N, C-alpha and C positions, 0 to 999 in steps of 0.2 A: 605545317603540324608532321603528313606523314614523313617529310625529311629525314625526321629524328627520329622514326621507331625504333624502338628496344625487345632489347628481349622481358624484357623485361615487365616494358605495356607489353609485353604478351601472355605472357602468365599473369601480369591481374587482371588483364578479357578472362582469360583460362578461369582463372579462380572464379566470376564474377559471375559467368559462364553455371557451374557448377553449384554455384547461388542457387539461379532460380531455376536450378533442373534440382537442388534438391526438395524444394520452395513447391515448386510445379508439383510433382513428383510426391510430398506428402500429399498438398490439398485432392490429389486425386485418388489417393490411399480413403481418409479422411470418405469423400464420394464417392468411392465405394464399400467402404465400409454403410455405410450408412443405405444405403440402395438396400443392403444387402438385408440389412433389419427391418427393411421394406416390402420386402422380396418375401419373406420369412411371417409374417404378420398377414399378409396378399396369403402365403399358401397357409398359413392357422385356421384360416375366415375357411375360405380354400374346403377344408376339411371338417369345421365345421358343420356347412351344406351338404355337403354330404352324406356323413354323422346321422345328421338332421331330415332327411332327404328315406336315405335309408330305413333309417327308424320311421318316419310317420307317414311316409309314400308309396310303401307294400302296398299293391296291390293287393284289395280285400278277393281276397277268395267267393268268399260267403253272398257278393255280392251279382244280385240279378240287373241289373243296371249295362248297356254294353253305348262304351262310348257317342256313340255317334245319336243317339236314341233318345236320348236327353234334351237336346235342339228340342225334338217334336216334341216330346210330353213338358219343354218348357211356355213353348208358344202356343199348346192348346190348352196349358192352364190358365199363362195370363190370358190368353181370351178369356176362359170361363170365371177367374178369381177376379177380373177386374171391376168390375158385379156386384161380384159377393164384400170386395175388399172395397168397396167402396162406400156400401150399406153396411157392414160390420167395424169396418174401420183397424178391423189386422193383419198381417203381412204377412206372404207366405212366400220361406223361403227356396229357396233348388241350386243345390248345391251339382254343380256343371259338373266336377273332377268324377271320374271316379271309383277313384278309395277316400271319398265321401260322396258318400252315393242317398247319404238317408234324408229324408225329405222334413224338413220341422217349419211348422204351424203357428207364428206366435198372435196372440192376442192385443 
């Protein structure tokens, strides 16, 4: 076979290689396009989360509870309320976030 290699065989090999290269580049372009769509979706989620955080997670300047004191209050209240809650059936909710420093009691 190698004894009878002609210029036509070389040209055919070049054409085959060019076809394979074009197919590979086409698949690559499709994959890149798909990844760019996914990236834009992720970026949009990031923008939405940032906007949400800015809107709802702003530090409340009127809050009197410091972040370090909430755990202490919870443990003291939990000990005191555990006896009361067992008898009354009420639930005492304490929000640990300084942004949501209000305390709610539900009966």
